[in-house]
C-alpha positions in Angstrom: 80.7 113.2 118.1 79.3 110.4 116.3 81.7 109.2 113.4 79.5 109.7 110.7 78.4 113.6 111.6 82.4 114.4 112.0 82.6 112.9 108.3 79.6 114.7 106.9 82.1 118.2 108.8 84.7 117.3 106.5 83.1 116.3 103.5 81.1 119.9 103.7 84.6 121.8 104.1 86.5 119.9 100.9 87.6 116.8 102.0 87.0 113.3 100.1 85.8 110.2 102.4 87.2 106.9 101.7 86.2 103.4 103.4 85.5 100.3 102.9 81.8 100.8 103.7 79.4 103.5 105.8 79.7 102.1 109.2 83.4 101.7 109.9 84.8 103.4 112.6 87.7 104.3 110.7 88.5 106.2 107.2 91.2 107.5 105.0 90.6 111.4 103.8 91.8 113.4 101.2 92.0 117.5 100.6 94.2 118.9 98.0 95.8 115.7 97.2 97.0 115.1 101.0 96.2 112.2 102.6 95.4 111.9 106.5 94.0 108.6 108.7 91.3 108.6 111.5 89.5 106.5 113.7 87.2 106.0 116.7 88.0 104.4 119.5 86.9 103.3 122.4 88.1 106.7 124.5 88.1 109.3 121.2 89.4 110.1 117.6 93.1 109.3 116.4 94.6 111.4 113.7 97.6 110.1 112.2 99.2 111.0 108.5 100.2 108.6 105.6 102.7 107.8 103.6 104.0 104.9 101.8 104.6 102.4 104.1 108.0 101.3 105.2 110.2 99.6 108.1 111.1 102.7 110.2 107.9 104.5 110.1 105.1 102.6 109.2 102.1 103.8 107.3 102.0 106.9 109.4 102.4 109.1 112.5 100.3 109.8 115.0 98.8 113.2 115.2 96.3 113.3 117.6 94.8 110.6 120.4 91.7 110.1 122.5 89.6 113.6 121.0 86.6 114.0 122.4 85.5 117.1 120.0 87.5 116.4 116.5 87.3 119.8 114.7 88.6 120.5 110.5 91.8 121.2 112.0 92.8 117.8 113.7 92.5 116.5 110.0 93.8 119.2 108.3 97.0 118.7 111.1 97.3 115.4 109.9 98.8 116.3 105.9 102.2 117.5 108.1 105.2 115.6 106.4 106.3 114.4 109.7 106.0 115.6 113.2 108.3 118.1 114.9 109.1 115.3 117.3 110.6 113.0 114.4 113.9 112.0 114.5 115.9 112.9 111.2 116.1 108.8 110.0 112.3 109.0 110.4 111.8 112.0 108.1 114.2 110.5 106.1 112.1 106.9 105.9 109.3 109.1 105.0 107.2 108.5 101.1 103.9 110.4 100.6 101.1 109.4 98.2 101.4 112.1 95.4 97.1 111.8 95.7 94.2 108.9 97.1 95.0 108.4 93.6 97.4 106.8 94.2 97.4 105.5 96.9 94.0 103.4 95.8 96.6 102.1 93.4 98.6 100.5 96.0 96.4 99.4 98.5 95.6 95.7 96.9 93.6 94.2 100.1 90.9 96.5 101.2 88.2 97.9 99.0 88.0 101.3 99.7 85.3 103.9 97.9 84.5 107.2 98.8 81.7 107.5 100.8 
């Protein structure tokens, strides 16, 4: 599946898509105030959670790696607070964004737009 097709599938199912351009190989998505991240690598789609940056867990947890046929559920699974394998110190470090609006206020380097 092409990344444009996957973006379209998510949009048709109530997700909002955000990126710096139409032809990027990655994007962030939101549904019901929850955020996720998707990128297409040479080997497939990767999916991650999104939270405020910190020194312990960065900006999110990898949830899926190298998915060939991405489904809506892959995106939904990015809405977890933290994966089951996360340590207590990992979980304590997580501070979620309230919604994409809050994320965009904090993002000062990339110029996101809703696609």
